[in-house]
Each structure stands twice: as structure tokens, then as C-alpha cells.
N, C-alpha and C positions, 0 to 999 in steps of 0.2 A: 415484567420480562421486553426486552426491546424489540420493534418491531421491526427491525433488521433480522435479528434471528428467527423471529416466528414464519417472515417472508421466507428466510433459507430454508428453513421446516418443512415451509407449506412447499414450496417448489419442489422440496427433495420428496414428496410424495407425490406429484405430479409427473416429475422423470420415473420415478419407480413405476408407475401406473403404465406411464407409455414407454416404458420399455428402454429409455434413453442410457446408454452405461456410462458415457462418459459424463455427462452431467449428474448421474445421483451417485455416482462412485466418486467426483469430487465437491459434492455438497456433502456426501457422509465426509469426506476428508476435512474440510471446513470444520464442520458441527461440531467435528472431536478436537480440533485446535482452539475453539470456541472453549467447549466445558474445561480444557486442561487449562486455557488460560482462567477460567472461573474457579478452577480450585488450585494452582498455583498461589504460593506464597504461603501465609501463618492462618491466614482465614477463607473462605469458599466466599464469593461473593459473585452479584451478578453486572453480566457488563452492561453498559451504557453501548446504545447506537456506536457512537467515535469510538470506544474502546473493541468492539467487531470493525468497524472498518479497518482501525489498524492489524487486528492479524488476517483478515481480508489481504489488505495489504502487503502484509510480511509473506506470505503464504504467494501471493501473486508472483513476487520478486524472487523466490522460491523456484517459483514453474520457470520464470524467463531465462535464469539462469541455466537451472538444469538443463533446457529447451537448447542454450547455447553451448553448452558441455556436450549433450551428445551430438549436436551439429558439427562441433569440431574435430568430434572422438569418431564422425562418421555412421553415425546410429542415427540415419533421419526418422524411423519409425521412431520410436524412442524420442524423438524431439516433436518430431508431431503430435505425440498421444500427450508430451507437457504444455506445447501451444494452446492447444485444443483446451485444455484444463484449465490453462490463464484467461483463454477468450468466456469460458462460464466463468469464472472468478471476474472479470469485467464487467460483469455485466451491473455487479452488486455495487463497484466503485463508483464512489463520483466522477464527471468528467472531470479525466485531466488537464493541467494547465500547460498553456503552450510556451514557447519558452520566452518570447513577448509579456506574458503576463509576468510569470517570475522573476523577469528584468523589473516590473515596474514595481510587485512587492516590493525585492528588495531594495531599489531607492528608495522608496517611501521609508522603509523600515532603517534605511541610513539614516534620512532625513529629521524620521523622528527621534531617534536614539543620539543624535549628533554627532556621528561616527567617520562623518566626511574626513576629518583632518588625521585621523591614530592610525588608520592602516589598517595592517593585519592583528592588530593587538586587540580590535572590536571584532574580530570574527565572534567571538562568543554573544557577545551583547543583541551584534546584529541575528544572529542565527535564534536567538532566543526570541524575539519579536516575528520572525520571518516563519518559523515550524509550526505553531499554531496555525497559520492562514494557509497552510500548504500540504497538510498532513494528510495522506492517504489520496492526495492530487497530485506529485510531484514528488521526484527521486529525489530523497536525501543528496545525494550524489552531484548530484547537475543543479541543487541549489547552492550547495557548498562552493559549484564551483563555482557560479554565478555572483557570489558574494564574493570569493577572494579577487573575480574579474574586477569588481566595481570598487572595490578597498584598494585596491595594487594601484 
């Protein structure tokens, strides 16, 4: 079993005992998403820590988007709940990369792939090198925008 999944379960027990409703409901939701990912597909499997981080990243993104949608619709209470859940999820994600760090990773990937003169045709090649390095630590849209900017 992955260490991160064990940590999530342990923290869930602690949150339930402490009667921390936001943390316990958020961790239940994440553990359910992890279990769903484990049984998805043709054969059940045990997720690695990287796979669990992918699930956490996806759930955190859903919370951010929902909070934004609620805020735009004038539902401040619902937006605050989504933000609180996103904060709980952030505790389990790796430290996010800053814009400068993402730019450095993209620059090195462009040099490594030799894509400097190819323009936008090399986008897929560069993203293939960059994605494993930034997975769970940077928003994919922001990374793609930086790759586009540097290739243009």
C-alpha cells in the first residue's frame, strides 16, 4: 500500500476523533476517489504514491474550479467550503513550483529535445519531457502556456 494512502487514512481517523468536519469529509472524498481509481479499468490494482498524487491533484483542481464558479455565481458560502477543502488537499500535495522554476524546466526541456528552431510543431515533444517533472506541482495549463511562449 502506498505511504500517502496510509497517511490519508491515519489523518482521517484523527480528524474524525477531533470532530473536524471539513477535514474528515474531504479525506473521505479523496479516499473514495483513490478507491475508484484503483478499481477503474479492466483489472483492480494498488495505486503508487505518484498515482495517489495524481488523484489528489485532480480533486484539488475540481475544488478550485468549483470555488471560482460559486464565487462568480455569488454563492460565497459554497465557495468558502470548496476553498477549505482545497486547503486540506494542499497539505498532501508536493510544494508547487513557481513561475520561474517552470520556465527553467521548460527551457531545459527545449534544449534537451533540440526543439528550439521547430516552433509550435515541437510542443508535444517538449511537453512529454516537461510533464513528468512538474506532475502534481504545477497547473498543466500554465505549463502549456509557458511552453507555447518559449517556442513562439
